[in-house]
mmCIF file of the N, C-alpha and C atoms, coordinates in Angstrom:
data_MODEL
# 
_entry.id   MODEL 
# 
loop_
_atom_site.group_PDB 
_atom_site.id 
_atom_site.type_symbol 
_atom_site.label_atom_id 
_atom_site.label_alt_id 
_atom_site.label_comp_id 
_atom_site.label_asym_id 
_atom_site.label_entity_id 
_atom_site.label_seq_id 
_atom_site.pdbx_PDB_ins_code 
_atom_site.Cartn_x 
_atom_site.Cartn_y 
_atom_site.Cartn_z 
_atom_site.occupancy 
_atom_site.B_iso_or_equiv 
_atom_site.pdbx_formal_charge 
_atom_site.auth_seq_id 
_atom_site.auth_comp_id 
_atom_site.auth_asym_id 
_atom_site.auth_atom_id 
_atom_site.pdbx_PDB_model_num 
ATOM 1   N N  . MET A 1 1  ? 1.178  -0.935 0.022  1.00 0.00 ? 1  MET A N  1 
ATOM 2   C CA . MET A 1 1  ? -0.142 -0.103 -0.299 1.00 0.00 ? 1  MET A CA 1 
ATOM 3   C C  . MET A 1 1  ? 0.870  1.250  -0.067 1.00 0.00 ? 1  MET A C  1 
ATOM 4   N N  . THR A 1 2  ? 0.829  2.439  -0.863 1.00 0.00 ? 2  THR A N  1 
ATOM 5   C CA . THR A 1 2  ? 1.182  3.274  -0.615 1.00 0.00 ? 2  THR A CA 1 
ATOM 6   C C  . THR A 1 2  ? 0.436  4.458  -0.612 1.00 0.00 ? 2  THR A C  1 
ATOM 7   N N  . VAL A 1 3  ? 0.928  5.472  0.484  1.00 0.00 ? 3  VAL A N  1 
ATOM 8   C CA . VAL A 1 3  ? 0.235  6.665  0.731  1.00 0.00 ? 3  VAL A CA 1 
ATOM 9   C C  . VAL A 1 3  ? 0.787  7.909  0.563  1.00 0.00 ? 3  VAL A C  1 
ATOM 10  N N  . THR A 1 4  ? 0.457  8.861  -0.442 1.00 0.00 ? 4  THR A N  1 
ATOM 11  C CA . THR A 1 4  ? 0.835  10.063 -0.808 1.00 0.00 ? 4  THR A CA 1 
ATOM 12  C C  . THR A 1 4  ? 0.065  11.114 -0.017 1.00 0.00 ? 4  THR A C  1 
ATOM 13  N N  . VAL A 1 5  ? 0.977  12.153 0.294  1.00 0.00 ? 5  VAL A N  1 
ATOM 14  C CA . VAL A 1 5  ? 0.686  13.184 1.211  1.00 0.00 ? 5  VAL A CA 1 
ATOM 15  C C  . VAL A 1 5  ? 1.221  14.166 0.865  1.00 0.00 ? 5  VAL A C  1 
ATOM 16  N N  . GLU A 1 6  ? 0.373  15.191 0.037  1.00 0.00 ? 6  GLU A N  1 
ATOM 17  C CA . GLU A 1 6  ? 0.808  16.643 -0.034 1.00 0.00 ? 6  GLU A CA 1 
ATOM 18  C C  . GLU A 1 6  ? 0.310  17.467 0.857  1.00 0.00 ? 6  GLU A C  1 
ATOM 19  N N  . HIS A 1 7  ? 1.485  18.614 1.060  1.00 0.00 ? 7  HIS A N  1 
ATOM 20  C CA . HIS A 1 7  ? 1.135  19.572 2.299  1.00 0.00 ? 7  HIS A CA 1 
ATOM 21  C C  . HIS A 1 7  ? 1.380  20.891 1.676  1.00 0.00 ? 7  HIS A C  1 
ATOM 22  N N  . GLU A 1 8  ? 0.612  21.851 1.779  1.00 0.00 ? 8  GLU A N  1 
ATOM 23  C CA . GLU A 1 8  ? 1.116  23.381 1.133  1.00 0.00 ? 8  GLU A CA 1 
ATOM 24  C C  . GLU A 1 8  ? 1.973  23.941 2.159  1.00 0.00 ? 8  GLU A C  1 
ATOM 25  N N  . THR A 1 9  ? 1.817  23.537 3.478  1.00 0.00 ? 9  THR A N  1 
ATOM 26  C CA . THR A 1 9  ? 3.170  24.181 4.199  1.00 0.00 ? 9  THR A CA 1 
ATOM 27  C C  . THR A 1 9  ? 3.798  23.195 4.994  1.00 0.00 ? 9  THR A C  1 
ATOM 28  N N  . PRO A 1 10 ? 5.117  23.636 5.138  1.00 0.00 ? 10 PRO A N  1 
ATOM 29  C CA . PRO A 1 10 ? 6.335  22.799 5.953  1.00 0.00 ? 10 PRO A CA 1 
ATOM 30  C C  . PRO A 1 10 ? 5.624  21.819 6.931  1.00 0.00 ? 10 PRO A C  1 
ATOM 31  N N  . VAL A 1 11 ? 5.649  20.597 6.958  1.00 0.00 ? 11 VAL A N  1 
ATOM 32  C CA . VAL A 1 11 ? 5.537  19.606 8.391  1.00 0.00 ? 11 VAL A CA 1 
ATOM 33  C C  . VAL A 1 11 ? 6.796  19.829 9.103  1.00 0.00 ? 11 VAL A C  1 
ATOM 34  N N  . LYS A 1 12 ? 6.300  20.199 10.544 1.00 0.00 ? 12 LYS A N  1 
ATOM 35  C CA . LYS A 1 12 ? 7.597  19.714 11.590 1.00 0.00 ? 12 LYS A CA 1 
ATOM 36  C C  . LYS A 1 12 ? 7.316  18.665 12.035 1.00 0.00 ? 12 LYS A C  1 
ATOM 37  N N  . LEU A 1 13 ? 8.490  17.774 12.228 1.00 0.00 ? 13 LEU A N  1 
ATOM 38  C CA . LEU A 1 13 ? 8.233  16.498 12.434 1.00 0.00 ? 13 LEU A CA 1 
ATOM 39  C C  . LEU A 1 13 ? 9.394  16.550 13.975 1.00 0.00 ? 13 LEU A C  1 
ATOM 40  N N  . TRP A 1 14 ? 8.934  15.789 15.017 1.00 0.00 ? 14 TRP A N  1 
ATOM 41  C CA . TRP A 1 14 ? 9.551  15.385 16.050 1.00 0.00 ? 14 TRP A CA 1 
ATOM 42  C C  . TRP A 1 14 ? 10.183 14.038 16.272 1.00 0.00 ? 14 TRP A C  1 
ATOM 43  N N  . ALA A 1 15 ? 11.238 14.126 16.568 1.00 0.00 ? 15 ALA A N  1 
ATOM 44  C CA . ALA A 1 15 ? 11.707 12.541 16.868 1.00 0.00 ? 15 ALA A CA 1 
ATOM 45  C C  . ALA A 1 15 ? 12.599 12.702 18.284 1.00 0.00 ? 15 ALA A C  1 
ATOM 46  N N  . ASN A 1 16 ? 12.238 11.104 18.789 1.00 0.00 ? 16 ASN A N  1 
ATOM 47  C CA . ASN A 1 16 ? 13.008 11.087 20.014 1.00 0.00 ? 16 ASN A CA 1 
ATOM 48  C C  . ASN A 1 16 ? 13.701 9.675  19.895 1.00 0.00 ? 16 ASN A C  1 
ATOM 49  N N  . SER A 1 17 ? 15.042 9.682  20.071 1.00 0.00 ? 17 SER A N  1 
ATOM 50  C CA . SER A 1 17 ? 15.816 8.431  20.187 1.00 0.00 ? 17 SER A CA 1 
ATOM 51  C C  . SER A 1 17 ? 15.312 7.304  21.526 1.00 0.00 ? 17 SER A C  1 
ATOM 52  N N  . ALA A 1 18 ? 14.877 6.339  21.323 1.00 0.00 ? 18 ALA A N  1 
ATOM 53  C CA . ALA A 1 18 ? 14.331 5.678  22.358 1.00 0.00 ? 18 ALA A CA 1 
ATOM 54  C C  . ALA A 1 18 ? 15.732 5.060  23.168 1.00 0.00 ? 18 ALA A C  1 
ATOM 55  N N  . ASP A 1 19 ? 16.723 5.385  22.432 1.00 0.00 ? 19 ASP A N  1 
ATOM 56  C CA . ASP A 1 19 ? 18.085 4.711  22.807 1.00 0.00 ? 19 ASP A CA 1 
ATOM 57  C C  . ASP A 1 19 ? 18.707 6.032  23.895 1.00 0.00 ? 19 ASP A C  1 
ATOM 58  N N  . SER A 1 20 ? 17.944 7.062  24.164 1.00 0.00 ? 20 SER A N  1 
ATOM 59  C CA . SER A 1 20 ? 18.352 8.032  24.785 1.00 0.00 ? 20 SER A CA 1 
ATOM 60  C C  . SER A 1 20 ? 19.201 7.950  26.198 1.00 0.00 ? 20 SER A C  1 
ATOM 61  N N  . HIS A 1 21 ? 20.085 8.345  26.535 1.00 0.00 ? 21 HIS A N  1 
ATOM 62  C CA . HIS A 1 21 ? 20.461 8.013  28.036 1.00 0.00 ? 21 HIS A CA 1 
ATOM 63  C C  . HIS A 1 21 ? 20.302 9.220  29.019 1.00 0.00 ? 21 HIS A C  1 
ATOM 64  N N  . PHE A 1 22 ? 20.192 9.035  30.334 1.00 0.00 ? 22 PHE A N  1 
ATOM 65  C CA . PHE A 1 22 ? 20.217 9.841  31.295 1.00 0.00 ? 22 PHE A CA 1 
ATOM 66  C C  . PHE A 1 22 ? 21.089 9.649  32.255 1.00 0.00 ? 22 PHE A C  1 
ATOM 67  N N  . ILE A 1 23 ? 21.937 10.618 32.636 1.00 0.00 ? 23 ILE A N  1 
ATOM 68  C CA . ILE A 1 23 ? 22.633 10.809 33.549 1.00 0.00 ? 23 ILE A CA 1 
ATOM 69  C C  . ILE A 1 23 ? 22.158 11.173 34.825 1.00 0.00 ? 23 ILE A C  1 
ATOM 70  N N  . GLU A 1 24 ? 22.016 10.312 35.934 1.00 0.00 ? 24 GLU A N  1 
ATOM 71  C CA . GLU A 1 24 ? 21.574 10.841 37.219 1.00 0.00 ? 24 GLU A CA 1 
ATOM 72  C C  . GLU A 1 24 ? 22.671 11.190 38.123 1.00 0.00 ? 24 GLU A C  1 
ATOM 73  N N  . PRO A 1 25 ? 22.398 12.154 39.130 1.00 0.00 ? 25 PRO A N  1 
ATOM 74  C CA . PRO A 1 25 ? 23.300 12.680 40.205 1.00 0.00 ? 25 PRO A CA 1 
ATOM 75  C C  . PRO A 1 25 ? 23.718 11.392 41.037 1.00 0.00 ? 25 PRO A C  1 
ATOM 76  N N  . ALA A 1 26 ? 25.146 11.641 41.235 1.00 0.00 ? 26 ALA A N  1 
ATOM 77  C CA . ALA A 1 26 ? 25.834 10.192 41.895 1.00 0.00 ? 26 ALA A CA 1 
ATOM 78  C C  . ALA A 1 26 ? 25.071 10.234 43.362 1.00 0.00 ? 26 ALA A C  1 
ATOM 79  N N  . ASP A 1 27 ? 24.396 10.953 43.959 1.00 0.00 ? 27 ASP A N  1 
ATOM 80  C CA . ASP A 1 27 ? 24.338 11.030 45.545 1.00 0.00 ? 27 ASP A CA 1 
ATOM 81  C C  . ASP A 1 27 ? 22.304 10.944 45.265 1.00 0.00 ? 27 ASP A C  1 
ATOM 82  N N  . LEU A 1 28 ? 22.069 10.295 44.153 1.00 0.00 ? 28 LEU A N  1 
ATOM 83  C CA . LEU A 1 28 ? 20.272 10.330 43.918 1.00 0.00 ? 28 LEU A CA 1 
ATOM 84  C C  . LEU A 1 28 ? 19.729 9.438  44.827 1.00 0.00 ? 28 LEU A C  1 
ATOM 85  N N  . TRP A 1 29 ? 20.369 8.455  45.326 1.00 0.00 ? 29 TRP A N  1 
ATOM 86  C CA . TRP A 1 29 ? 19.671 7.386  45.965 1.00 0.00 ? 29 TRP A CA 1 
ATOM 87  C C  . TRP A 1 29 ? 19.988 7.782  47.439 1.00 0.00 ? 29 TRP A C  1 
ATOM 88  N N  . ARG A 1 30 ? 21.129 8.150  47.851 1.00 0.00 ? 30 ARG A N  1 
ATOM 89  C CA . ARG A 1 30 ? 21.399 8.424  49.241 1.00 0.00 ? 30 ARG A CA 1 
ATOM 90  C C  . ARG A 1 30 ? 20.919 9.765  49.852 1.00 0.00 ? 30 ARG A C  1 
ATOM 91  N N  . THR A 1 31 ? 20.412 10.846 49.232 1.00 0.00 ? 31 THR A N  1 
ATOM 92  C CA . THR A 1 31 ? 20.123 12.044 49.377 1.00 0.00 ? 31 THR A CA 1 
ATOM 93  C C  . THR A 1 31 ? 18.261 12.229 49.025 1.00 0.00 ? 31 THR A C  1 
ATOM 94  N N  . ARG A 1 32 ? 17.743 11.337 48.447 1.00 0.00 ? 32 ARG A N  1 
ATOM 95  C CA . ARG A 1 32 ? 16.581 11.549 47.745 1.00 0.00 ? 32 ARG A CA 1 
ATOM 96  C C  . ARG A 1 32 ? 15.613 10.562 48.027 1.00 0.00 ? 32 ARG A C  1 
ATOM 97  N N  . LEU A 1 33 ? 15.795 9.115  48.606 1.00 0.00 ? 33 LEU A N  1 
ATOM 98  C CA . LEU A 1 33 ? 15.096 8.118  49.073 1.00 0.00 ? 33 LEU A CA 1 
ATOM 99  C C  . LEU A 1 33 ? 14.656 8.446  50.450 1.00 0.00 ? 33 LEU A C  1 
ATOM 100 N N  . PRO A 1 34 ? 13.443 8.080  51.095 1.00 0.00 ? 34 PRO A N  1 
ATOM 101 C CA . PRO A 1 34 ? 13.071 8.124  52.153 1.00 0.00 ? 34 PRO A CA 1 
ATOM 102 C C  . PRO A 1 34 ? 14.097 7.505  53.513 1.00 0.00 ? 34 PRO A C  1 
ATOM 103 N N  . LYS A 1 35 ? 14.109 7.964  54.410 1.00 0.00 ? 35 LYS A N  1 
ATOM 104 C CA . LYS A 1 35 ? 14.852 7.318  55.471 1.00 0.00 ? 35 LYS A CA 1 
ATOM 105 C C  . LYS A 1 35 ? 14.523 6.034  55.594 1.00 0.00 ? 35 LYS A C  1 
ATOM 106 N N  . ARG A 1 36 ? 13.455 6.080  55.805 1.00 0.00 ? 36 ARG A N  1 
ATOM 107 C CA . ARG A 1 36 ? 12.717 4.453  56.140 1.00 0.00 ? 36 ARG A CA 1 
ATOM 108 C C  . ARG A 1 36 ? 13.207 3.366  55.302 1.00 0.00 ? 36 ARG A C  1 
ATOM 109 N N  . LEU A 1 37 ? 13.930 3.916  54.006 1.00 0.00 ? 37 LEU A N  1 
ATOM 110 C CA . LEU A 1 37 ? 14.438 3.063  52.932 1.00 0.00 ? 37 LEU A CA 1 
ATOM 111 C C  . LEU A 1 37 ? 15.805 3.206  52.555 1.00 0.00 ? 37 LEU A C  1 
ATOM 112 N N  . ALA A 1 38 ? 16.566 3.589  53.581 1.00 0.00 ? 38 ALA A N  1 
ATOM 113 C CA . ALA A 1 38 ? 17.921 3.908  53.469 1.00 0.00 ? 38 ALA A CA 1 
ATOM 114 C C  . ALA A 1 38 ? 18.523 2.468  53.343 1.00 0.00 ? 38 ALA A C  1 
ATOM 115 N N  . GLU A 1 39 ? 18.070 1.577  54.186 1.00 0.00 ? 39 GLU A N  1 
ATOM 116 C CA . GLU A 1 39 ? 19.080 0.425  54.254 1.00 0.00 ? 39 GLU A CA 1 
ATOM 117 C C  . GLU A 1 39 ? 19.087 -0.255 52.687 1.00 0.00 ? 39 GLU A C  1 
ATOM 118 N N  . LEU A 1 40 ? 17.991 -0.144 52.115 1.00 0.00 ? 40 LEU A N  1 
ATOM 119 C CA . LEU A 1 40 ? 17.969 -0.874 50.852 1.00 0.00 ? 40 LEU A CA 1 
ATOM 120 C C  . LEU A 1 40 ? 19.060 -0.194 49.632 1.00 0.00 ? 40 LEU A C  1 
ATOM 121 N N  . VAL A 1 41 ? 19.506 0.804  50.154 1.00 0.00 ? 41 VAL A N  1 
ATOM 122 C CA . VAL A 1 41 ? 20.749 1.632  48.950 1.00 0.00 ? 41 VAL A CA 1 
ATOM 123 C C  . VAL A 1 41 ? 21.687 0.653  49.029 1.00 0.00 ? 41 VAL A C  1 
ATOM 124 N N  . PRO A 1 42 ? 22.204 0.455  47.603 1.00 0.00 ? 42 PRO A N  1 
ATOM 125 C CA . PRO A 1 42 ? 23.506 -0.426 47.992 1.00 0.00 ? 42 PRO A CA 1 
ATOM 126 C C  . PRO A 1 42 ? 24.874 0.547  48.175 1.00 0.00 ? 42 PRO A C  1 
ATOM 127 N N  . GLY A 1 43 ? 25.765 0.177  48.867 1.00 0.00 ? 43 GLY A N  1 
ATOM 128 C CA . GLY A 1 43 ? 26.872 0.673  49.653 1.00 0.00 ? 43 GLY A CA 1 
ATOM 129 C C  . GLY A 1 43 ? 27.740 1.498  48.661 1.00 0.00 ? 43 GLY A C  1 
# 
């Protein structure tokens, strides 16, 4: 099946890589986890 679409104005496309990476702060789990869960944080 072939679909042809014509636009009179340019179409803006937005793309996001699904393999993007996020670097979290080094102290994320030590400083932001509730104290009641502190024993679960890896050393």
